[in-house]
C-alpha positions as CSV (number, residue, x, y, z in Angstrom):
1,X,74.5,92.2,79.1
2,X,76.6,94.0,81.7
3,X,77.8,97.5,80.7
4,X,81.5,96.4,80.8
5,X,80.8,93.9,78.0
6,X,79.7,96.5,75.6
7,X,82.4,98.0,73.4
8,X,82.0,101.5,74.8
9,X,81.7,100.3,78.4
10,X,84.8,98.1,78.2
11,X,86.8,100.8,76.4
12,X,85.8,103.4,79.1
13,X,86.6,101.0,82.0
14,X,90.0,100.1,80.5
15,X,90.9,103.8,79.9
16,X,89.9,104.7,83.4
17,X,91.9,101.9,85.0
18,X,94.9,102.6,82.8
19,X,94.8,106.3,83.6
20,X,94.5,105.5,87.3
21,X,97.4,103.1,87.2
22,X,99.6,105.7,85.3
23,X,98.6,108.4,87.8
24,X,99.6,106.1,90.7
25,X,102.9,105.2,89.1
26,X,103.6,108.9,88.4
27,X,103.0,109.8,92.0
28,X,105.3,107.1,93.2
29,X,108.0,108.2,90.8
30,X,107.7,111.8,92.0
31,X,108.0,110.7,95.6
32,X,111.0,108.6,94.7
33,X,112.6,111.6,93.0
34,X,112.0,113.8,96.0
35,X,113.5,111.3,98.4
36,X,116.4,110.9,96.0
37,X,117.0,114.6,95.8
38,X,117.0,114.9,99.6
39,X,119.2,111.9,100.0
40,X,121.7,113.2,97.5
41,X,122.1,116.4,99.4
42,X,122.5,114.7,102.8
43,X,125.9,113.7,104.0
44,X,126.5,111.2,106.8
45,X,127.1,112.9,110.2
46,X,130.1,110.6,110.8
47,X,131.3,108.8,107.7
48,X,133.4,106.4,109.8
49,X,130.2,104.9,111.1
50,X,128.5,104.5,107.7
51,X,127.7,100.8,107.1
52,X,130.2,98.9,104.9
53,X,129.5,98.9,101.2
54,X,129.7,95.1,100.9
55,X,126.8,94.7,103.3
56,X,124.6,97.0,101.2
57,X,125.6,95.2,98.0
58,X,124.8,91.8,99.5
59,X,121.4,92.9,100.8
60,X,120.6,94.6,97.5
61,X,121.4,91.4,95.6
62,X,119.1,89.5,97.9
63,X,116.3,92.0,97.2
64,X,116.9,91.8,93.4
65,X,116.9,88.0,93.5
66,X,113.6,88.0,95.3
67,X,112.1,90.4,92.8
68,X,113.2,88.2,90.0
69,X,111.8,85.2,91.8
70,X,108.5,87.0,92.2
71,X,108.5,87.9,88.5
72,X,109.2,84.3,87.6
73,X,106.3,83.2,89.8
74,X,104.0,85.7,88.1
75,X,105.0,84.6,84.6
76,X,104.3,81.0,85.6
77,X,100.9,82.0,87.0
78,X,99.9,83.6,83.7
79,X,100.9,80.6,81.7
80,X,99.3,78.2,84.1
81,X,96.0,80.1,84.1
82,X,95.8,79.9,80.3
83,X,96.9,76.3,80.3
84,X,94.1,75.4,82.7
85,X,91.6,77.2,80.5
86,X,92.6,75.4,77.3
87,X,92.8,72.0,79.1
88,X,89.4,72.6,80.9
89,X,91.2,71.8,84.1
90,X,89.3,73.2,87.0
91,X,91.8,71.8,89.6
92,X,94.7,73.5,87.8
93,X,92.8,76.8,87.7
94,X,92.2,76.5,91.4
95,X,95.9,75.9,92.0
96,X,96.6,79.2,90.2
97,X,94.1,81.0,92.4
98,X,95.7,79.5,95.6
99,X,99.2,80.3,94.3
100,X,98.4,84.0,94.2
101,X,98.8,84.0,98.0
102,X,102.5,82.9,97.6
103,X,103.1,85.9,95.4
104,X,101.6,88.2,98.0
105,X,103.9,86.7,100.6
106,X,107.0,87.4,98.5
107,X,105.9,91.0,98.0
108,X,105.5,91.5,101.7
109,X,108.9,89.9,102.3
110,X,110.6,92.1,99.7
111,X,109.0,95.2,101.1
112,X,110.2,94.3,104.6
113,X,113.7,93.8,103.2
114,X,113.7,97.1,101.5
115,X,112.5,98.9,104.6
116,X,115.2,97.2,106.7
117,X,118.0,98.1,104.2
118,X,116.9,101.7,104.0
119,X,116.8,101.9,107.8
120,X,120.0,100.2,108.6
121,X,122.3,100.7,105.6
122,X,121.5,104.4,104.9
123,X,121.6,104.1,101.1
124,X,121.9,107.4,99.2
125,X,121.6,108.6,95.7
126,X,121.2,105.9,93.0
127,X,121.0,103.0,95.5
128,X,118.1,104.6,97.3
129,X,116.3,105.4,94.1
130,X,116.8,101.8,92.9
131,X,115.4,100.3,96.2
132,X,112.3,102.5,96.1
133,X,111.7,101.7,92.5
134,X,112.0,98.0,93.3
135,X,109.3,98.4,96.0
136,X,107.0,99.9,93.4
137,X,107.8,97.1,91.0
138,X,106.7,94.5,93.6
139,X,103.4,96.3,93.8
140,X,102.9,96.1,90.1
141,X,103.9,92.4,90.1
142,X,101.5,91.7,92.9
143,X,98.7,93.3,90.8
144,X,99.7,91.2,87.8
145,X,99.5,88.2,90.0
146,X,95.9,89.2,90.9
147,X,95.0,89.6,87.2
148,X,96.4,86.1,86.5
149,X,94.3,84.7,89.4
150,X,91.3,86.5,87.9
151,X,91.9,84.8,84.5
152,X,92.1,81.4,86.4
153,X,88.7,82.1,88.0
154,X,87.2,82.5,84.6
155,X,89.0,79.3,83.5
156,X,87.5,77.4,86.4
157,X,84.0,78.5,85.4
158,X,84.6,77.7,81.7
159,X,86.1,74.2,82.5
160,X,82.8,72.2,82.3
161,X,81.8,74.0,79.0
162,X,82.9,73.3,75.4
163,X,85.5,75.8,74.2
164,X,84.2,78.8,72.2
165,X,86.4,78.9,69.1
166,X,89.4,77.8,71.1
167,X,89.2,80.9,73.3
168,X,90.0,83.2,70.3
169,X,93.1,85.2,71.1
170,X,93.5,84.4,74.8
171,X,96.3,81.8,74.7
172,X,98.5,84.1,72.5
173,X,97.7,87.1,74.7
174,X,98.7,85.1,77.8
175,X,102.0,84.0,76.3
176,X,103.0,87.5,75.2
177,X,102.1,88.8,78.7
178,X,104.3,86.2,80.3
179,X,107.2,87.0,78.0
180,X,106.8,90.7,78.7
181,X,107.0,90.2,82.5
182,X,110.3,88.3,82.0
183,X,111.7,90.8,79.6
184,X,110.9,93.9,81.7
185,X,112.5,92.3,84.8
186,X,115.7,91.7,83.0
187,X,115.6,95.3,81.8
188,X,115.1,96.4,85.4
189,X,118.0,94.4,86.8
190,X,120.3,95.8,84.1
191,X,118.7,99.3,84.2
192,X,118.5,98.9,80.5
193,X,116.1,101.6,79.2
194,X,116.4,100.4,75.5
195,X,115.1,97.0,76.4
196,X,112.4,98.5,78.6
197,X,111.2,100.6,75.7
198,X,111.1,97.5,73.5
199,X,109.0,95.7,76.1
200,X,106.6,98.6,76.5
201,X,106.2,98.8,72.7
202,X,105.0,95.1,72.7
203,X,102.1,96.1,74.8
204,X,100.6,97.2,71.5
205,X,100.5,93.5,70.5
206,X,98.4,92.7,73.5
207,X,96.1,95.6,72.9
208,X,95.6,94.6,69.2
209,X,94.7,91.0,70.3
210,X,92.4,92.3,72.9
211,X,90.4,94.4,70.5
212,X,90.3,91.7,67.8
213,X,89.2,89.2,70.5
214,X,86.6,91.6,71.8
215,X,85.1,92.1,68.3
216,X,85.1,88.4,67.4
217,X,83.6,87.3,70.7
218,X,80.8,89.9,70.5
219,X,80.0,88.6,67.0
220,X,79.8,85.0,68.3
221,X,77.5,86.2,71.1
222,X,75.2,87.9,68.7
223,X,75.0,84.8,66.5
224,X,73.7,82.5,69.3
225,X,72.4,83.0,72.9
226,X,74.3,79.8,73.8
227,X,77.6,81.7,73.3
228,X,76.7,84.6,75.7
229,X,77.9,83.1,79.0
230,X,81.1,81.6,77.6
231,X,81.8,84.8,75.6
232,X,81.3,87.0,78.6
233,X,83.9,85.0,80.5
234,X,86.4,85.1,77.7
235,X,85.9,88.9,77.5
236,X,86.6,89.2,81.2
237,X,89.8,87.1,80.9
238,X,90.9,89.2,77.9
239,X,90.4,92.3,79.9
240,X,92.6,91.0,82.8
241,X,95.3,90.1,80.3
242,X,95.2,93.5,78.7
243,X,95.6,95.1,82.2
244,X,98.8,92.9,82.6
245,X,100.3,94.6,79.6
246,X,99.6,98.0,81.1
247,X,101.2,97.0,84.4
248,X,104.3,95.8,82.6
249,X,104.5,99.1,80.8
250,X,104.4,100.8,84.3
251,X,107.5,98.8,85.3
252,X,109.2,99.7,82.0
253,X,108.6,103.4,82.8
254,X,110.3,102.7,86.2
255,X,113.3,101.4,84.4
256,X,113.5,104.5,82.1
257,X,113.1,106.7,85.2
258,X,116.0,104.9,86.9
259,X,118.2,105.3,83.9
260,X,117.4,108.9,83.0
261,X,115.8,110.4,86.0
262,X,112.9,111.5,83.8
263,X,109.2,110.5,84.1
264,X,108.1,109.3,80.7
265,X,104.8,107.9,79.5
266,X,105.7,104.9,77.3
267,X,102.1,104.2,76.3
268,X,100.5,107.5,75.6
């Protein structure tokens, strides 16, 4: 059995990935803070030539709308991947895998918009910090899309096989993950740290389901060699869903940072 499918191996891999993701997020927030501080101290050389506020507002609305659209696509991908698994629908799983490319395209589009706005509209202070945070959020959403695609790949391989105990906790994990993506994006748009904290706290629900699923599937695999292949694929899918919860928590930490200016670990 691969090392990552042993309890110790899986726990170690998850801890390492979560630590790496938190470190990456902290670096990004520190960079945003430094840019924000410099921008706050900078005054336009000639205020008369500063771009009109209504243009910046319009372009920021466009960026936020695209981030929300990207988040909606990601949530749909998570649900579609689990639906394909439960329905044994290999074609639907393949559609999810292909659909990941559209999420990547939206991320590139939003990043380009943000770069253009920063270059042409000279946003300062809160606006600049918000734009840079949105850029980081699109990165997290793109990675969540990758995880949904990885779940779909396992669903496609499981499609010809009979279900192993109705895939244990995977459907519930997927639904919670999709709900958290939606919730954290609403918190982001409103810069609502209270909602962001509530969303981050629900990552514990995904973690609890992941651990219970892990234990139950391992027991099923011990009971019969016929369960090993299906069980391994379920464990891989559970791992990807658990990582989605961690990515959502990173976005929630971005919201808290935007609201308070403080870097805080919401999932210590």
